[in-house]
C-alpha positions as CSV (number, residue, x, y, z in Angstrom):
1,M,139.2,56.9,-89.8
2,N,140.2,55.0,-86.4
3,N,139.4,51.4,-86.5
4,Q,138.0,51.8,-83.3
5,L,135.3,53.9,-84.9
6,R,134.2,51.4,-87.4
7,Y,132.4,48.2,-87.5
8,G,130.5,46.3,-90.0
9,K,128.0,48.6,-92.0
10,I,128.5,51.9,-90.5
11,A,131.5,54.1,-89.0
12,L,131.1,57.0,-86.1
13,R,132.6,60.6,-86.8
14,P,132.6,63.5,-84.7
15,L,130.2,66.1,-85.5
16,E,131.1,68.7,-88.0
17,P,129.7,72.2,-88.3
18,E,128.0,71.0,-91.2
19,D,125.5,68.7,-89.1
20,I,123.9,71.8,-87.4
21,D,120.8,71.2,-89.8
22,L,120.7,67.5,-89.0
23,L,121.0,68.2,-85.4
24,Y,118.3,70.7,-85.5
25,K,116.1,68.4,-87.1
26,W,116.6,65.3,-84.8
27,E,116.8,67.4,-81.4
28,N,113.2,69.1,-82.5
29,D,111.6,66.1,-83.4
30,I,109.0,65.6,-80.5
31,E,108.3,62.3,-81.2
32,I,111.6,61.3,-79.5
33,W,111.8,63.9,-76.6
34,E,110.6,61.1,-74.4
35,V,113.5,59.0,-75.0
36,S,116.4,61.7,-74.9
37,N,114.8,63.3,-71.9
38,T,114.1,66.6,-73.8
39,R,111.6,69.1,-72.6
40,T,111.9,72.4,-74.9
41,P,113.2,73.0,-78.4
42,Y,116.8,73.6,-79.3
43,S,117.4,77.0,-81.3
44,R,120.1,77.1,-84.2
45,H,122.0,79.0,-82.1
46,V,122.2,77.0,-79.2
47,L,123.2,74.4,-81.5
48,A,125.9,75.9,-83.1
49,Q,127.5,76.9,-79.7
50,F,127.2,73.1,-78.8
51,L,129.2,72.4,-81.8
52,Q,131.6,75.1,-81.3
53,E,132.4,73.7,-77.9
54,A,132.6,70.0,-79.2
55,A,135.0,71.0,-81.4
56,K,137.2,72.8,-78.9
57,K,136.9,70.3,-75.9
58,D,137.5,66.5,-75.5
59,I,135.2,64.2,-73.4
60,Y,137.6,64.5,-70.2
61,E,136.3,68.1,-70.1
62,T,133.0,67.8,-71.3
63,K,131.9,64.3,-69.9
64,Q,130.4,63.6,-72.9
65,L,130.9,62.5,-76.5
66,R,128.5,62.7,-79.5
67,L,129.3,61.0,-82.6
68,I,127.5,60.5,-86.0
69,I,126.7,57.1,-87.2
70,E,127.0,57.0,-91.0
71,N,126.0,54.0,-92.9
72,G,128.5,52.4,-95.6
73,N,127.2,55.4,-98.3
74,G,128.8,57.8,-95.7
75,T,125.1,59.2,-95.1
76,P,124.0,60.0,-91.5
77,V,121.5,57.7,-89.8
78,G,122.0,58.5,-86.4
79,A,124.1,59.6,-83.4
80,I,125.6,57.7,-80.5
81,D,126.6,59.3,-77.4
82,L,128.7,58.3,-74.5
83,F,127.4,60.6,-71.4
84,D,127.9,60.9,-67.4
85,F,131.7,59.8,-68.7
86,D,133.4,59.0,-65.4
87,P,137.4,58.2,-66.0
88,Y,137.9,57.6,-62.1
89,H,135.3,54.9,-62.2
90,L,136.2,54.1,-65.8
91,R,132.1,54.2,-67.0
92,A,129.9,56.2,-69.2
93,G,126.6,56.1,-70.3
94,V,125.3,55.2,-73.8
95,G,122.6,57.1,-75.7
96,I,121.3,55.9,-79.3
97,L,119.3,57.1,-81.7
98,I,118.7,56.2,-85.7
99,H,116.5,58.7,-86.5
100,N,114.6,57.6,-89.8
101,K,112.2,55.0,-89.1
102,T,113.2,53.0,-92.7
103,D,116.6,52.9,-91.5
104,R,115.9,51.1,-88.2
105,N,116.1,47.3,-88.1
106,K,119.1,47.3,-90.9
107,G,121.9,46.5,-87.8
108,Y,123.2,49.8,-88.0
109,A,122.7,50.5,-83.9
110,T,124.0,47.0,-83.3
111,D,127.0,47.9,-85.4
112,A,127.3,51.6,-83.7
113,L,127.1,50.1,-80.2
114,K,130.1,47.6,-81.3
115,A,132.2,49.9,-82.5
116,L,131.6,52.4,-79.5
117,S,132.1,49.6,-77.0
118,K,135.2,48.9,-78.5
119,Y,136.4,52.4,-78.9
120,A,135.3,53.1,-74.9
121,F,137.5,49.9,-73.7
122,E,140.8,50.2,-76.1
123,V,141.1,53.8,-76.2
124,L,139.2,55.5,-73.1
125,G,139.8,52.3,-71.0
126,L,136.5,52.5,-69.4
127,K,135.3,49.1,-67.4
128,Q,131.6,49.8,-68.2
129,L,129.1,51.3,-70.2
130,F,125.5,51.8,-68.7
131,A,122.2,52.7,-70.5
132,N,118.8,53.8,-69.2
133,I,115.7,52.8,-71.1
134,T,112.2,52.7,-70.0
135,A,110.3,49.3,-69.4
136,D,108.0,49.9,-72.7
137,N,110.9,50.3,-75.3
138,K,110.9,46.9,-76.3
139,N,113.4,47.8,-79.5
140,S,116.0,49.5,-77.4
141,I,115.7,46.7,-74.6
142,A,116.4,43.8,-77.2
143,L,119.1,46.1,-79.1
144,F,121.1,46.6,-75.6
145,E,120.7,43.0,-74.6
146,K,121.6,41.6,-78.1
147,N,124.9,43.9,-77.4
148,E,125.7,42.0,-74.0
149,F,124.4,44.3,-71.8
150,I,122.6,43.1,-68.7
151,Q,119.7,44.3,-66.6
152,A,121.2,45.7,-63.5
153,G,117.8,47.3,-61.7
154,I,114.4,48.9,-62.1
155,K,113.7,52.3,-61.0
156,K,110.1,52.5,-60.3
157,E,108.3,55.4,-61.7
158,W,111.1,57.2,-62.9
159,I,110.1,59.0,-65.9
160,K,107.0,61.3,-66.0
161,T,105.3,61.3,-69.3
162,I,102.1,63.0,-70.7
163,S,100.3,59.6,-70.3
164,G,101.9,58.7,-66.8
165,W,104.4,57.3,-64.9
166,K,107.1,54.8,-66.4
167,D,109.9,52.5,-65.0
168,E,113.3,53.1,-66.2
169,I,115.7,49.9,-66.3
170,L,119.3,50.5,-66.2
171,F,121.6,47.9,-68.0
172,Q,125.3,47.6,-67.8
173,K,127.8,45.9,-70.1
174,F,131.4,45.2,-68.7
175,L,134.0,45.6,-71.4
176,G,137.1,43.6,-71.9
């Protein structure tokens, strides 16, 4: 596998058709809908179409890239995304999920961010990455700050939730 897609305890790999059950489980987990800005469940049919399109088109066409995070045993533990890819301004957003709570705090997310940052700089030629994190998501804030993302601004009452409005913090990381 490409060295830019490995770091520490993890490897990043593209989506495969066999990932449909995994995606179905993760995308339909209502506990993470708030952080993923999901409002409705996904059908297997919609996810199968997504997987087919992901296999046919590259990041320059879709403006996004989802990679599966595998641990040292080759077991999928999460996903990391580039979104809002802008090849003119040389930037993209980052989203990350380590799904099972038992897989969290093992360094997988840190290693995945390091591998993705290296890939974004060395292969895609990006200047910066950004992340949008709700102000109450202390674990994600700590993760991104640990990985050299700096707070660039706060969007007040940006995210509507069942319990009310939340501020969203914009983080940036300059590559290279």
